[in-house]
N, C-alpha and C positions, 0 to 999 in steps of 0.2 A: 127920353127921346122916343118918338113913335117908331113903329116898324116901317112906316112909309118913308120916314127920313133916313133910316138905316138902309132901306132898299135903294133909295135914290143915291145915297152916298156910295153904296156898293157899285151901282151902275156907273156912276161917275168914275170910280176907281178902275172899273173894267175898261174904260175908254183911254186910260193912260197908256202912252206909248212905252215900248220896252226900255228905251233909253231913259225916260223919265222915271220908270219904276226902278231901274238899276241905280239911278242917282238917289232916289228916295231911300233905297236899301243901304247904300254906302254911307249916306249922311244921317242914318237913323239914330246914331249915337256916336260920341267921340271915340269910344273903344272900337267900334266897327270901322269907323273911318281910318283909325290908326292901323287896324289889321289890314284893310284894303291897301293902304299906302305901302306897308311893309311887304305884303305879298306882291304888289306891283313891282317894287324894287327888286325882289328876288327873281321874279319872272323875267323882267327886262335885263337884269344882269346876266342871266343864263342865256338869253337870246343873243345879246350883244357881247358875249364873253370875249371873242377875239379882239374887240376894240377896247376892252376894259383892262384885261389882265396884263401885268407888266412882264411876265415870264412865261415860257412854255411850260404847261403843267406836267408834262411827262419827261422833261429833260433832266437827266441825272447829273448832279454836281457834287461828287463826294467831298470836295474841299470845303463845302459850306453846310455840312450835315448838322442838323439840330441847332441851327442858329436861332437866337431870340429875335423878337420883332425889331425891325430897324427901318430906316428910310428906304432901303433897297428891297427888303423882304418885309412887307407890312405886318404879316402875322408869323414871321419866322419860316423855318424850313423843316422838312421831315427828315426821316432817317436816311433818305437817299439824296438829300440836298435839293429836293424839289420845292418850289415856292408854295407855301400852304394856302395863301390867299388865292392864287391862280387855280389851284386844285379844287378849292371849295366852290369857286365861281363856276368852273367847268363841271364840277360834280352835280351842281343844280340841274344841268341839262338832263342827265340820266335819271335822277331822282324824280324830277317833275314830269318827264315824259312817261316814266313808269306809272306814276300816280294818275295822270290824266288818262292814259291809254287803258289802264286797269279799270278805272271808273267807267269809261265809255263802253268797254267790252262787257263788263259785268252788268251794267244797266241795260245794254242792248240785248244780250242773251237772256237775262232775267226777265225782261219785258216780254219777249216772245214766248218763253216757257210759262210765264205767269198768266198771260192771256189765254194760252191753250188750256192750262190747268183750271183756270177759273171759269171758263165758258163751256168747254167741251167736257161733259161730266165723266165720260168713260176714260178720258186721259188723266183725269184728276188723281185717281188712286195710284196709277203707275208713276206719274211724274213726281208726286209728293213723297212716295216711298223712296224714290231715288234721292230726292232732296233731303229727306230725313237721314238717309244713310250718309250723305256727304257731311251734313251738319254734326253727325256723331263723331267725326274724326277731327281732332284738334287742328285748326287751320295752319299753325306754324309747322306741325309735324307733317301734314300733307304737303306743304310747300317744300320742306326739306327733302321729302321723299321724291317729289317730282324733279327737283334740281339734281338730286343724286342719280336718278334714273336716266335723265336726258342730257346731263352735262350743264355747265355754267355758261349761260349766254343771256342777253337781254330778253330774248323771246321766251326762253325757258323760265326766267324769273317772272316775266309778265304773266305767263300761263299759270305758274305756281301761285301767284297772288290773286289772279282773277277767279280761278275755279272755286276757292272757298267762299268768295263773296257772292257768287251767283245764287246759291240757295236763299240767302237773305232777301235778295231782290225778288226772287220768285215768290216767296211767301208774302211779301209786301204787295206785289201786283195782284196775286191771287185773291187776297183779302179785299182789295178794292174792287176787283171784277165781280166777286161773289155778291157784294152789296149793290153794285151798279146794274147787274143783269136783271134784277127784280124791279127796276124802275119802269114806269109806264112807257117812256119813250123807247126803251129797248124792246118791250113787249109789242109796241106798235110797229117797230121795224121788223120784228119777226113775223107779225101778222101780215105785213105788207109784202112778204116774200123776199126780203133782203137776204143776200148770201151771208154765210157765217163770217167770211173774211171782211166783208163790208161792214158788218155790225161791229166786229172787233176793232177795225181801223177807225171808223167814223164815230161810234157811240161809246165804246169802252176805253180805248186807248187815251183819249183826251182827259179822262178822269185820273189817269196815272201820272201825267206829266209833272205836275207840281211836286208830289211826293218823291218822284224819281230824281228831280233836280236836287232836292235836299239830300236824298240818300247818296247821290253821286258825289256830293262834297265830302261826305263822311268816308266813302270808299276811297276817294283820292287821298285824303289824309292818312287813312289806315294803310294804303298801299305804299306811301312814302316811308312810313314807319316800318312796315314789314320788310321792304327792300333794304333798309338800313340794318335791320336785325339779321336778315339772311347774309348780307355782306359781312357783318360783324362776326357771324359764326363761321365764315368761310364757305358758305353755301350759296353765295350770290353771284353777281357779275364778276368776271375775271379780274384779278387784283390790279392789273396794269391800267384798267379803265377807271378814271377818277369818278367816284360817286361818294356821297356823304358817308355811307356805310363803310365803303372800302377805306376811306381816309381814317376813320375811327378804328377800324380793324387793324390797320398797319401801325397806328400810333399807340395802341394800348400797351405794347411792350415797353415803350419809351415814355410812358406817362409821367413817371417820377422825374425824368430828366427834363422833359418839355411837355407840361400838361396841356398846353394850347393845341397840340396835335389832335387831342380828343375833345377838348372843351369847345373849341371854335366850331367845328362841324356839328357837334352835338347841340350847340346853341342855335345854329341855323336851322337844324331839323326841328327842334322844339318850337321855335318862333314860326316857322312855315306851317307846321301842323296846327298850332294854336290859331293862327290867322285864318286858315281854311275853315276850322271849326267855328270860329266866331262869325265868319261870313255865312256859313251854313245855317247857324242859328238865326241870323238876321233874315235870310231868305225864307226860312220856315215861318218866322213871325209875320213876314210880309205876305206870304201866300196862303197861310192858314186862315180861312174865313172866320173862325172863332176868335183868333187874335185880332183880326181887322175889326170885327164887330165890337170887341171889348175896347179897342182904342177909340172907336167912334162914340161909344157910350160915355167914355171918360171925357 
């Protein structure tokens, strides 16, 4: 296939609407489609939790402690007599919100710092040494230290998860800006007298959008996992708040009596993270020009 054909196909793909592109990504393979359906079910269940759950997730019922699954309690009850299914559905609200907000915050802050480090040379050394210092600290230890210092709350956990992810985004954006700032169109904008902020916003930032979307999916999946780890270790959100990590943390003592207290929320966490990662891989394949060109040649 000639370069002209590849170029024409690429231009045709560029005119595809976002909705059509999303549909193409979702239906790119049966596995990705299944991941999208599962993730949609989890998200919609969390949004419409009050309409779905049969019981109050925080109501204590000592008379029905550690009950096995039944028609009344679909997944059984925990050590305090609370409906496990209701707590898992409501727990998705906290876990998903933490994942999405951590991804948005890390990508937004990392984008700003990465643009500054990649384009303004005198800031590069200062910012990157700070980034290297943060990356030298194990992320889970840094998160535990932040929670221990400021106390357990959703905002503290969100901060503890976001800070270790920012350096990775900064390094990604910086590498993209370092290669893009040598392009002729950037040099032409500089010669034309465009301001620094205009060059970064109009000419450099668009080159980072596709990689950041992909990076954001991985950060979201990682944030859900880290929140579960922190809660499981007792350094996360307050125990009375239902989250997937809290449910597993409370149930680990009674695992031999009722394994479902740990297995069911653990399964939901695993499926949610796997689905997000599969969609992230599909987005990467769709937005990577080399992948697109390889598909056209086939």
